[in-house]
C-alpha positions as CSV (number, residue, x, y, z in Angstrom):
1,M,0.0,0.0,0.0
2,Q,1.6,3.2,-1.2
3,S,1.5,6.1,1.4
4,P,0.1,9.5,0.3
5,A,2.8,11.8,-0.9
6,I,1.6,15.1,0.5
7,Y,1.8,16.9,3.8
8,S,4.1,14.3,5.4
9,R,6.1,17.2,7.0
10,E,3.0,18.7,8.5
11,W,1.8,15.4,10.0
12,Q,2.3,14.6,13.7
13,E,1.4,11.2,15.1
14,K,-1.1,11.4,18.1
15,D,-3.4,8.8,19.6
16,I,-6.5,10.9,19.6
17,V,-10.0,9.9,20.7
18,I,-12.6,10.1,17.9
19,P,-16.2,10.6,19.0
20,R,-19.0,8.7,17.4
21,S,-21.2,10.8,15.1
22,E,-24.9,10.8,14.2
23,V,-26.2,11.7,10.7
24,A,-27.8,14.8,12.3
25,D,-24.3,16.1,13.0
26,F,-23.9,16.6,9.3
27,A,-27.2,18.4,8.6
28,H,-26.8,21.6,6.5
29,E,-23.0,21.2,6.1
30,E,-21.6,23.0,3.1
31,H,-18.0,22.7,1.9
32,L,-16.1,24.0,-1.1
33,Y,-13.0,22.2,-2.4
34,K,-10.3,23.3,-4.8
35,I,-9.0,20.5,-7.0
36,R,-5.3,20.7,-8.1
37,W,-3.4,18.8,-10.8
38,L,0.3,19.4,-11.4
39,G,0.0,22.3,-8.8
40,L,-2.7,24.1,-10.8
41,I,-6.3,24.6,-9.8
42,V,-8.3,22.7,-12.4
43,A,-11.7,22.3,-10.9
44,E,-13.9,23.0,-7.9
45,A,-16.2,20.6,-6.0
46,E,-19.1,21.8,-3.8
47,F,-20.6,19.5,-1.2
48,K,-24.0,20.4,0.4
49,N,-26.4,18.7,2.8
50,L,-29.7,20.4,2.3
51,G,-31.2,19.0,5.4
52,L,-34.4,17.1,5.9
53,E,-36.8,16.7,3.0
54,E,-39.3,14.1,1.9
55,Y,-38.9,11.6,-0.9
56,N,-41.9,9.5,-1.8
57,G,-43.2,10.2,1.7
58,V,-40.0,9.1,3.5
59,E,-38.1,11.6,5.6
60,C,-34.6,11.9,4.2
61,Y,-31.4,14.0,3.9
62,H,-30.8,15.5,0.4
63,I,-27.1,15.6,-0.5
64,V,-25.9,17.6,-3.5
65,I,-22.4,17.4,-5.0
66,T,-21.4,19.6,-7.9
67,M,-18.1,19.5,-9.8
68,R,-17.1,22.1,-12.4
69,T,-13.9,23.1,-14.2
70,H,-12.1,26.2,-13.0
71,K,-12.4,29.5,-14.9
72,V,-10.4,29.5,-18.2
73,L,-10.5,25.7,-18.4
74,N,-14.2,26.0,-19.2
75,F,-13.1,27.2,-22.7
76,I,-10.9,24.2,-23.2
77,F,-12.9,21.3,-21.7
78,K,-16.0,22.3,-19.7
79,V,-17.1,20.0,-17.0
80,K,-20.3,20.4,-14.9
81,D,-21.3,17.3,-13.0
82,E,-24.2,17.1,-10.5
83,F,-25.0,14.3,-8.1
84,H,-28.1,14.0,-5.8
85,S,-28.4,11.4,-3.1
86,Y,-31.6,11.0,-1.0
87,I,-30.8,9.2,2.2
88,D,-33.3,7.8,4.7
89,S,-32.9,9.8,7.9
90,K,-33.3,6.8,10.1
91,S,-31.7,3.8,8.4
92,L,-29.2,5.8,6.3
93,K,-30.2,3.6,3.3
94,P,-30.4,5.4,-0.1
95,L,-33.8,6.1,-1.6
96,A,-32.6,7.6,-4.9
97,Y,-29.4,8.6,-6.7
98,I,-29.6,11.1,-9.5
99,V,-26.6,12.0,-11.8
100,K,-26.3,14.8,-14.4
101,R,-23.0,14.9,-16.2
102,R,-21.7,17.4,-18.7
103,E,-18.1,16.7,-19.7
104,G,-17.0,18.3,-23.0
105,G,-19.4,16.8,-25.6
106,Y,-20.4,14.0,-23.3
107,R,-23.9,14.1,-21.8
108,S,-25.5,11.7,-19.3
109,E,-28.5,11.9,-17.0
110,S,-29.8,9.0,-14.9
111,E,-31.7,8.1,-11.8
112,T,-31.3,5.0,-9.6
113,I,-34.3,4.1,-7.5
114,F,-33.9,1.8,-4.5
115,D,-37.3,0.1,-4.3
116,Y,-37.3,-1.7,-1.0
117,K,-41.0,-2.7,-1.2
118,N,-40.3,-4.9,-4.3
119,N,-36.6,-5.5,-3.5
120,K,-35.6,-4.0,-6.8
121,L,-32.9,-1.6,-7.8
122,I,-34.0,0.3,-11.0
123,Y,-31.5,2.2,-13.1
124,H,-33.1,4.6,-15.6
125,S,-31.2,6.6,-18.2
126,L,-33.1,9.8,-18.7
127,L,-31.6,10.5,-22.1
128,D,-32.5,7.3,-24.0
129,D,-35.2,6.1,-21.6
130,S,-33.5,2.7,-21.2
131,K,-33.9,0.9,-17.9
132,K,-32.2,-1.9,-16.1
133,E,-33.3,-3.8,-13.0
134,I,-31.4,-6.0,-10.5
135,D,-32.3,-7.5,-7.2
136,L,-31.8,-5.1,-4.3
137,E,-29.8,-6.5,-1.4
138,P,-30.1,-4.9,2.1
139,D,-26.5,-3.7,2.1
140,Y,-26.5,-1.8,-1.2
141,Y,-25.7,1.9,-1.2
142,D,-24.9,4.6,-3.7
143,F,-21.4,6.2,-3.4
144,F,-22.6,9.2,-1.3
145,S,-24.9,7.3,1.1
146,C,-22.0,4.9,1.6
147,F,-19.8,7.9,2.5
148,Y,-22.3,9.2,5.0
149,K,-22.7,5.7,6.6
150,F,-18.9,5.5,7.0
151,R,-18.8,8.9,8.8
152,T,-21.2,7.5,11.4
153,S,-19.1,4.4,11.9
154,D,-16.6,3.6,14.6
155,F,-13.3,5.3,13.4
156,D,-11.3,3.0,15.8
157,K,-12.1,0.1,13.6
158,G,-9.5,-0.7,10.9
159,L,-11.5,-1.8,7.9
160,H,-15.0,-0.8,6.7
161,S,-16.6,-2.4,3.6
162,F,-19.6,-1.4,1.6
163,K,-21.3,-2.3,-1.6
164,A,-22.0,0.7,-3.8
165,I,-24.1,0.8,-7.0
166,Q,-23.1,2.7,-10.1
167,R,-25.3,2.2,-13.2
168,A,-26.6,-1.1,-11.8
169,K,-23.1,-2.3,-11.3
170,I,-22.0,-3.5,-7.9
171,W,-18.7,-2.1,-6.5
172,Q,-16.9,-3.3,-3.4
173,I,-15.7,-0.3,-1.4
174,D,-13.0,-0.9,1.2
175,I,-12.2,2.0,3.5
176,E,-9.3,1.5,5.9
177,V,-8.6,3.7,8.9
178,V,-4.8,4.1,8.6
179,K,-3.7,6.4,11.3
180,K,-4.7,9.4,13.6
181,G,-2.8,12.5,14.5
182,L,-2.5,16.2,13.9
183,L,-2.2,17.9,10.5
184,E,-1.0,21.5,10.0
185,L,-3.4,23.1,7.4
186,R,-3.0,26.5,5.9
187,G,-6.0,28.5,7.1
188,H,-7.4,25.8,9.3
189,G,-4.8,25.5,12.1
190,T,-3.6,22.1,13.3
191,P,-6.8,20.0,13.8
192,D,-7.0,16.4,15.0
193,V,-7.4,14.2,11.9
194,V,-8.0,10.6,10.8
195,L,-6.4,9.4,7.6
196,V,-8.3,6.7,5.6
197,N,-7.4,4.8,2.4
198,I,-10.2,3.9,-0.1
199,K,-10.1,1.2,-2.8
200,A,-12.9,-0.1,-5.1
201,S,-13.4,-3.2,-7.1
202,S,-16.2,-4.9,-9.1
203,G,-15.5,-8.6,-9.5
204,Q,-12.1,-8.9,-11.2
205,E,-12.2,-5.2,-12.3
206,K,-10.4,-2.8,-10.0
207,A,-10.9,1.0,-10.0
208,R,-8.2,2.9,-11.8
209,G,-6.4,4.1,-8.6
210,E,-7.1,4.7,-5.0
211,A,-8.0,7.6,-2.7
212,W,-6.6,9.0,0.6
213,I,-8.8,11.3,2.7
214,W,-8.0,13.2,5.9
215,F,-11.1,13.6,8.0
216,S,-11.4,16.0,11.0
217,G,-11.3,14.0,14.2
218,D,-14.4,15.5,15.7
219,K,-18.1,14.8,15.4
220,K,-18.3,16.7,12.1
221,K,-15.9,14.3,10.4
222,V,-15.2,16.9,7.7
223,P,-13.1,15.8,4.7
224,L,-10.2,18.3,4.9
225,L,-7.9,16.9,2.2
226,A,-7.9,14.2,-0.4
227,Q,-5.3,12.7,-2.7
228,F,-6.3,10.5,-5.6
229,N,-3.7,8.3,-7.2
230,I,-5.1,7.6,-10.7
231,N,-3.6,4.9,-12.8
232,I,-4.2,6.7,-16.1
233,P,-1.3,8.0,-18.3
234,V,-0.7,11.7,-17.9
235,V,-3.3,12.1,-15.1
236,G,-1.4,10.6,-12.1
237,T,-2.1,12.4,-8.8
238,V,-5.0,14.7,-8.2
239,R,-5.5,16.6,-4.9
240,A,-8.4,18.3,-3.3
241,A,-8.3,20.7,-0.4
242,L,-11.0,22.3,1.7
243,E,-11.4,26.0,0.8
244,K,-14.2,26.7,3.2
């Protein structure tokens, strides 16, 4: 397992105590991240929890993530992706996952419905109206409900595993708590942090890379920094840092 390359000099080992979190601790959070590649800001990601809403009569949290290219890059290759996850406020199970992607000339819009009454997962492409159904297992999540479930987990445990659905395809997500300590962050002081490593696979297929995320070591469990090691020629390492 390759260690993350950044901020090693700003890291200090410390056996900190991580409090357990409830999903209510994340209500109405809003974070903006700058994404850097080769030292340049290439994109921004905005992460919002819109609080409690209703989806098909079920009380849920509505999570919205948007990603867009930064300033002048819009004229070269414009990206504007939008993800919506509706998460049951009690069980933290996903109710629906909606994706809208605009990447250069590529367009994609889809919704994934988690039908617990009929034990079916329904993937629906909103552009060509095609549909695909698979049996819905109790431990299926989308990527963002999986992320929220992890943040309410015991951070003293080493390995957390989830099954996440992407276009009716099942991915095994393994999140390992690597170490705890202090991290000196420009503009954010020296907070207690937890470093985790994330890998994904689907059968014999493995994701093209892995992620490292530093979470704040308090009840908010805010993702402060991320490094993505991507096994694609030219791309390499991408980094994201909390702006506010």
